[in-house]
N, C-alpha and C positions, 0 to 999 in steps of 0.2 A: 700442474695440468692447466691447460688453457681452455677456459670455458667462454671465451669471447663470442664464438659463433652461437653457442646455446643461449648466452645472455642477450645477444643481439636479436636472435629469433624471437625469444619470449618478449623482449621489450617492445619490439616492433608490433607484435600481436596485441599486447596490452595497450599500446598507444593507439593503434588503429581502432580496436574495439571500444576503448574508453572514449575517444573522440566521437565515434559513431553513436554511442549511447547518449553522450551529451547533446549531440546535434539532434538526435531524436527527441530528447526532452525539450530542446529549444524550439522545435517545430510543433510539439504537442505538450505544453506544460502540464496537462492533466496526468501524463505518465511519469510521476515523480520518481518512481523506482529506478528509471533509466538514469536519472541524475546521480542518485546515490551509488549505483553499481558502476556508472561511468567513472566516478571519482575513485572508486575502489580499484578499477583497472588502471587508472592513471597513477594511483599510489604505488601500484606494483612496478611501474617503470623505473621507480627510484631504487628498487631492490638491488640491481647489479652494482650501481654506484655505491650504495650503502655497504654491500658485502665486500666489495673490493677495498673500501676504505678500512673496514674493520679488520681485514685479514692481511692486506698488502701495503698499508700505509707505512711510509718510512719512519714516522715518529709516533710516539705513544699518544700524543694529544690528538692526532688525526685518527688513530685507531679508536680512541674513546669516542670521538665525534661520530665516526662511522658506526660504532656499536649503538649509540643513541639514535642514530638515524635508522638503523635497522629495526630497533624496537618501536620507534615512532611510526615508521612505514607500516610495519606488521600490525600495530594497533589500529592505525587508520584503515588499513585494508580490511581487517576483520570487522571493525566497527561499521564501516560503510556497507560491508557485505551483509551484516546482520540487519542494518536499517533498510537496505534495499530489498532484502528478502521479506522483511515484515511488511513493507509497503506493497510489494508484489502480491502478498497474501491478503492485503486489505486492512492491515493494521497501520495505525498512525502514531508512531512514538513521539513524545514531546522532545523539545530541545534539551531539557534537563536529563531525560533518560538517555538520550544520545550521548551527552557529554559524559555521564557516569559510565556508560559502556566503554567509551574510549579511555577514560582515566583508569578504569579497572584493568583493561587489557595492557595499557602502557606500564602500570606498576607491576603487574604480574610478569610481563615480558622482561622488564628491566631486572627484576629479582632473579628470574630463572637464568637469564643469559650470563649473569655473574657466576652462577654455579657451573653451568655447562651449556655450550651452544646446542648440543643435541637435545638436552632437556627443554630448552627454550623452543627448539623446532618441534619437538614432540608435543609440547603443550599447544603450540600454534596449530599444529595439525589436528590435535584433538578438538580444539575449540572450532576450528574450521569445519571438521566433520560433524561436530554437534550442531553447529549453525545450519549446515547443510541438511542434517536429518530433521531438525525442527522445520526448516523451510520446506523439506519434502513432505512432511506431515501437513503443513499449512496448505501446500499447493496441490495435494494429491487429487482433490475433488475439482480442481479448476480446469483441467484439460491436459492433453498430452504434452503440449509445449511447456506448461508450467511444471508438470511432473518431471520432464526431462531436465529443466533447470535445477530442480531439487537434487536429482540423481547426479548431475554434473558437479554441483557444489560439494556433494559428498565425495566424489572421485577426486576432485581437485584437492580436497583436504587429505584424503588417503594417500595421494601421490607424494605428499610431503614426508611420509614415513620412509621413503627411500633414503633420504639423507640421514634419518635417524638410525636406520638399520645398517646401511652400508658405509655411511660416512661421506667424506668429501669426494671420494672416488665415484660415487653414484650421483653426484650433483648434475652432471651433464645429462644423464638419462632423465633425471627428475625434471630438469628445465625443459627438455624436449617434449616429454609427456605433458608437462604443465602447459606448454605453449599450445599443443594440439587441443587439450581439454578446454583451455580458456577460449580458443577460437571457436570450438563448437558451442561452448557456453554463451559466448557473445552473439553467435548467430541465433541461438535459441532465444536469448533475451531480445534481440532485435525483432525476431519473428513474433514474440509475445507482445512486444510494444506495437508493432504494426497491426497485429490482430485486435489488440484492445482499442487502438485508435479507430479501427474500422468499426468495431462493435459500438464504440461510443458515438461515432458518427451516425451509425444506423439507428442507435437509440434516440439520438437528438432529432434525426430526420423523422423517425416514427412519432416522437413527441410533437414535433412541429406539425406533422400531418394530422395527428389527432386533434391538436388545438385548432388547426385551420378547418378541418372537416367538420368539427362539432361547434365551431364558433357561431355566435349569433350575428357577427359582422360578416358582410360579404368581402371576399378576397378574390382579386383577379390579377392575372399577369397579362399585360398587353404589350404587343410589339407591332408598331405601326398602327394599322386599323384592325388588327386581328387579335382576338382574345385567345391566349394559349392555355390558360387555366382559369377555372372558375369553381369555387367551393360550393357546396350545396346551399349555404346561406344566401349567396349572391343569386343563384338560380331562384331561390324561394322568394327573395325580395322582388324580382322582376316577374314572378309567376311563370317561370319557364322550367322545362324538364331536362334540358341537355345543353352542352356547350355549343353544339351546332345551332340549336335554336337561339342561343344568346347572340352568337355572331350574326345570324340572319337578322335578328331583331335590332341590334345596334346599328346595322348598316341601313336599316329602313328609316323613312322620314318621321315615324312616330316617336323614335327615341330622342332625337335632338333636332333642333332647327338648324338651318344652314349656318347661322352666325355662331350658335353654340358648337357646331361641329368644327368650324374653323378655329375657334378658341381652343377646342380640345386638341386639335392637331399641333398648334403652336405650343401649348403647355406640355404635350407629350415630348416634343422635340427638345424643349428646355430641360425637362427632367432627364431624358436619356443621354443628352450630351453633357450633362453635369452643370449646366448654367445655374440651376437652382437646386439646392439639396433636398427640398421637400416642397410639395405643392398642396395647398388646402383650398377647397371650394365647396359650395353647397348650392342647392337649387331644387326646383320642383321637376320631377320626372314623372313618367307614366309607366304603369305596369303593362304587361302584354294585353290585359283585357281593357286598357284605357283608364284604369283608376289612377288618379294623381297621387303621387307619394313625395314625401320631403326627404331628401338624401344629403348626407355630408360625406365628402370624399377627401382622402389623404393619399398622396402618391409619392414614391421615391424610386431611384434607380437601383436595379438589381442585375445580376448576370444570370441568364437563363440558357443553359446548354451552351455556355461559352459566348453568348451574344447578349448585348445590352437590351434590357427590357424595362418596363415600368410596372411596379407593383402598386396596386390600387386597393385601399381598404375602404369599404362602403358601409356607412352606418345609416340605418333606417330610423329617421327621427320623426316619422309621421305621427305616431301616437303622442310623443312629447310635444310636438308642435301644435297638434290639435288641442291637447290639454292646456297648453300655454295660452292659446287663443281663447279657449273657454274660460280660463281664469281671468284673462284680461277683459273679456266681455263681462264677466261677472263683477270685476272690479269697477267697471266703467258704466254699468247699466243697472237699472232698478229691477229687482227681482219680482216685483208685483206687477208693474205695467210694461216692463221691457224697454222703457225709455232710457236714454242716457242719464246718468246720475250727476251728482255734484262734482266728482272727479273729472268726468267728461266735460262738464261746464268749464272748469278751470283750464283744462287742456285746450279746449276750443277757443276760449277767450285769449289765451296766450298766443295761439296761432293767428287770430285776427288782429290782435293788437300789435303783432310783430310786422304787419304789412303797413309800410309808411303811407300816410295819406288816406288810409281806409277808414271810412265812416260806416258805422253800423249801430244797431240798437239792441239793447238788452232789457227785457221785461221780466220782472219777478211777479208771480201770481200767488196770492195766499187765499185759500178758501175760507170764507167767513163762517164762523160758528160751526166748524166741521165736527168738533167733539160731540155735538148734539146727535150726529148720526150714530156714532159708536155707543153713546149712552142710551139712545132710544131703541136701536135695532141690533146692536152688537157689532163687533169688529169685522165679522165675516161680510156682512152687508156693507159696512163702511169700506172694506177693500173693493167690493164690486162697484161702489159709487166712484171710487178713485179710478178704477179701470175704465169705466165709462167716461169719466171726465177726461182722462188721457186721450181716449179715442175721439171725443168731441173736440178737444183742442186741436188735434191733428186735422180733423175735418175742417175746422174753422179757418185755420191758417193756410190750408191747401198748398203746402210746399213753400209758401213764402217765408216761413220761419221754422226753425228746428225746435221741437218741443222736448223739454227735459223735466224730470221729476227730481227735486232736491231734498225733499223730506216728506213727512207724513201728509201734510196738506199744502205743500209749497211746490209750485212748478216754476218753470222759466221758459222764456222764448228768446232765441237768438235769431235776429232778423238781419242777415248780411246786406240786404239791398235797401233797408230802411235807413235813409241818411238824413232825415229831417223830421221835425215834429209832426207835420201833417200826415206823413206816411206812417209814423208810429201810431198816431191817433186812429188812422184808418185800420191798422191791424187790431188795435184795442176794440174798435167798433165791431169787427168781425167776431171777436171773442164774445162781446156783449150780446150780439144778435144770436149767436148759437146758444148761449146760456139762458136766453129768454125762453127757449124751448125746454121742455121737461126732459130729464135723463131717465130712460126706462131701464130699470134694474130688476133682475130676478134673483130672489133669495135662494138659500139652500133648500127650502121647502117648496121650491118652484112657484112661490107666490110673487107676482109682478108688482113692482112699486114704481111710482113716478116721483122724481124729486126735482126741485129747482134749486140751483146753486147761485150764489153771489161770490165774486172774487174781487179782491183788492189788488190792483195792478200798479206797480211802480216801474217807470220807464226811465232809461238813461241813455244818452247818445255818446258814443265814443268819437273823439277823445274827451275825457273828463279829467281835469286837473293834470297830473303827470302822465296821463294816458296809459296807465297800467291796468291790468285786469282787476286788481284790488280796488283801485279808485272807482272803476266803473261799477263794481259790485256794491261799494259803499253808497254810491249815488243812487242806484236802483233800490237798495234797501231803504234809504231815507225816503225815497218817493213812495215806496209801498207802505211805510208807516204813515205817511201823510194821507194815502188813499184809504187807510183803515178808518180815518175819522169821517169819511164820506159814506153815507148809507148806500146800499146796493152795489152793483158792479161798477167800479169807477177806475179811471186811469189818471194818475198824477205823475208829474215830473218833480225832481228833487228841488227843494227850496234853495234859494241863493244863500250861500254861506253855511250850508249844512255841515261841511267838513270842519269849519272853524268852531261852530257850536258844539259838535260832537267832541272835537278835540278838547275844548274847554271843559266839558262835562267829565271826560275821562281824566284830564289833568287834575281837576278838582278832587275826583274820587281817589286817585293815586296819592295826591298830596295829603289828603285827609288822613290816610292810614298813618303816614309818618308824623302828621301833626298831633294825632292822639297819643302816639307812643312817645313823642318827645315833649308833651305837655306845652304846646304852643298856644294854648287858649287862655284868655284872661276874662275876668268878669268886670263889667261896669254896673253901676247902681244908680237907678233913677228913683228920686224921692217920691213918696206919696204924702199928700198933705190933707189935713182936715179941711173939709169944705167950708166950714164956718170961720175957723180961726187961722187957717193957713199954717198951723203947726205941723211939724214932721210926725208922721205916724208909722212910717215904714219905708222899705225900698223894694224894688223889683230888680233882681240880678239878671243882667243881660250879657250873654256870652259874645265874645269877639275873637276872631282868629287872626293872630299876628303872624302871617305867613312869610317866612324868610324870602327876601327878594321881591315880594309883591306887595308887602305892606298889610294894612288891616282889611280883612275880608268880612263883609256883612253877613248876618245869619241867613238871609234869604238866599245867599249864594252857596252855603255849605250845609245847612240843615237838610235840604232835600237829598243831597248826596249822601249824607250820613244815614238817612233813612233807607236809601236804595241799597247801600252796601252793608247794612246791619251794624254800622259803627255808632248808631245813635245810643245804644246801650252803654258802651264804654264812655262816650262823650257825656251822656247824662250823669253817669257816676262821677266823672271828673268835675262837672259843674256843681253837683250837689255837695261834693267833698269840699270844693273851694269855698262855696257859700257858707257851709257850716264852720269851716276853719276861720273865715273872716268874722263871723258872728262871735266866735269864741275870743278872737283878738280884741274886737271892740268892747266886749264885756270886761275884758282884763284891763284895757287901756282907759275906758271912760266910766267904768262902774255902772254902765247902763247899756241897753241895746234895744233896738226896735226890730220888729219882725221883717224878715227878708223873704220875698216870694221867688220861687224858682219854677220855671216852666218845665212841664213834663210831656214828653212826646207820646203819641198813641201806642207806639211799640213798648214803651216803658209801662204804660197803663195796663196792658194785658199780660205783663210779666208777673207770674204768680209770686216770684221771689222779691218783687219791688218793695212791698211794705217792710219786709225784714231788712232789706238793704237800707231803707230810710231809718229804721230803728238803730241798726248797727252804726250808721254814720253819725247820728245824733249822739249815741253813747260814746263813740270814739273821741268826739270833740267836746263832749260834756256840754252840749247845747240843750236848753230846755225845749221840748217839742213846741211849745207855744210861740217860739220865736222863728218857726219855719212855716211858710205857706207854700203849698204846691198848687200851681195853676195848670188846669187841664182845659183843652179847647172844647168848645161845644160840639164840634163835628166829631171829635174823637169819642166824646161821651155817648153821642147818639149811636155811632157805629158799633161801639163795643159796650152797650148799655149794661148787660148783665155783669160782665167782668168789671166795668167801671164802678158799679154800685157796690160790689163786694170789696174792691180795692179801696175805695174811698171810706167805706165803713171801717176797715181795718186801720187806716191811717188816722181817722177821727178818734178811734179808740186809743191810739198812741198819744193823742193830744195835738196832733198836727192839723192845722187849718187847711181846708181845700177850697180853691176858688175856681168858678166856672168862667174861663177866659173867652174873649171874643164873642160874648152873648149878643144875640140879635142878628148874626150874619147867616145862620143856617136854619136850624129846626127848632127855633125858640118855641117853647110851649109850657103851659102851666104844669102839665104832666111831667115834663123833664125836670123842672125845678123841684116838684114834689117828690120825684122818684130818687133823686140823688141827694145824699146827705152832705151837701156842700155848705159852707158858711158864708161865702161871698160870691157876688155876681159882678163881673167886670163887663161893662157895656163897651162894645167895640167902637173904635174911633170913627168908623163909617157912619154911625148914628149920632155921634157927638159933633162931627164936622159941620153939619148944616145948622146947628144952633147959632143964633136964638130964633130960627124960623119957627113959627107956631106949630106947623105939622110935626117937625122934628122934636120940638119940645113935648108935644103930646105923646109921642112914642116913648121918649125917655121917661116921662112921668108915669106912664102905664107900667113900665118895667119896674120903676121904683115902688109903686103901689103894690105890684105883684110881689116884689121881694119883701116889702114890709109886712105883708100878710104872712109870709113864710119865715119871718124873722131872720132875713138875710141882709148882710151888709152890701152896699152897692158902691162900686168904684167906677168912675168915668175916666177913661184914658184918652189921650190925644187932645188935652185942653191946651189950645195955643193962644188964646186971648181972653181978655176980661169978660167980653160978652158971652163967650162960651162957658166960662166959669160961673158967671151969675145965673145963666139959664139952667145949668146943671144943678146948681145949689137950689134954685127955685123948684126944679123938678123933683128933688128929694135925694140926690146923690150925696153920700156922706163923706166920700174920699175922692180927691181929684189927683190926676197924674198927667203930666204933659210938659211941653217945652215952655209954657208960660211960667212954670215954677223952676224947672231945671231940665237940661238935657242929661242923658246918662253920664255919671260922674266916675272918675277914677277912684281908687280906694282912698287916696289922701284927700280928695275933694269931698268925698262922702264923710270922711272923718271930721272935716270942718263943720259939716251940717250937724253931725252928732254933738260936736263941742258946743255949738250955739244952742242946740236943743237942751 
């Protein structure tokens, strides 16, 4: 029997419907079920070829291949049918599940077709009907089209029983009915796909509408100079109630200036014609009530009812802009006086210094003794004083300079028009005249006070040095420190070479830290001799700094830096340790030793742990305490009298001798010598240098007599000639020290003195 016509009809329907379903999926990839069912239909197009091969092929090999093709096509068809139905019902099977369905169907079909073709067909029909009934259950609540798909899937499966019941004679009828059913099924699937695409589009459109309608950003669609759409947020931004009002407002002169309107037309043309993919701009606009607002715009091309248009998204940044301006003002202005602060000073100086050939002046003002206001009246009144001072400075300069507050009691004046010293001095005179008048201040208790203030003013003219803001600030600061030394309100300019001097100080301080850590300091020893016999009685250890690259540095150059930086403590410990170590070596090498004097700084003197440090150092190097003398300056002893008395007492208890150094230069008195338990007085070289002048001899003799009464030894330092030595001996000095006998010696040179002694 020839089934060519039936096969052709069914194949054509499967091909048309399958391709239609795949095209539907291609146009709308969200409808994935159309892809699976499309492949199921296309798989059915191979059934005629597979059937003819399995039954009519001239050779056994071709019939076997045809049988395998029948099983494969049937398995693919049912697998895609199950997968498509599952996706249609909202289930998403995994790839592994899909593969297992196909493998199971292929193995089952291959086994059954070996037994009987009708059994294989019956099984396929049963599976097809089962899949259809499951799909019908899944789709029953989806809608009429989905229910129809489920019923048609069941009918297509049931139609396959014709071959099972009737045999090959009923194949033509089965194919014809299958073609009609598949056609109707295909139409139902296409209708379902179109319906779902429309629903998805409506859902997305509704979502977009909800997003736009409830967005805090304004959205508009513009075509030419007409607004086609505006969301509520845009109307709210401009303070309008309708789209018509917005169109009327935008066409009015209040919305845009003529130049802004021309720029908007050109930008709109570029966006609509596709010359630029996206436009971004911002600016200040006005609301309908005239209130200024800060807006940011983003626009791109869209199609609106088939015509090109511009979609504009508007963001109201007024609040953020005002907040940013407030933060910027807070960062650049003083909260107490409202004046620009130090940050504003640096920015303004950068602007002025960037102008070539521009000369201007910077004045730094520091209120003298301002802490007295806070201590005497409290911080609240002190703040009122600063507010009144800020106002007084602004009144004094009268716009000729900008007034800034840099710190608690520090102000600045920037005078862009002051280009020489006379004009700067004139500005300073205005400030001085104003501050000669009292500042009237009212306290929190409504009590009125009148205060007079003095300020130290340091002025510098740009350009200074490299012409940078930093150089100008350094110069004005140096000038202000110079003004601090002048009583009352004063104005000073920076001294010449201030940068070099400051640089040297800083360089010394920085190098000193490395020098202490790297042990770059050495001791020299100046002999002390008996005034009568000239015999050696001891040494004074003098520290020197052998700085790499600079050579030997004198104590007068690094001791002040050590005291400023707090390094005098580590340096003092280093000197004490080296001196004790050297005493121990001399004792070991020469079987004898003489006392060595070590200078003690005021900071060491007030350190409560210093006596213990001395004891530990002596013990570590096994040096008898009697071989160590500590020399403290007279000024340090007077400044820290109570601490000095206790510290000296503890060291005397250790057996260490203490000498009062530089005696006669400061606060020399009988009470000082009586109060401090020292053992020796060293007369300063400034009193020895005039010897043998009678008046100088009388002073030295008086000191020696005073020391004799208190049972103190007297050392005269700075002896440079025989006349001075004779006069010092005659006045009563027991020990002499100076270049007449020896300059400071190295360790080896001092050892030679020991050997001779």
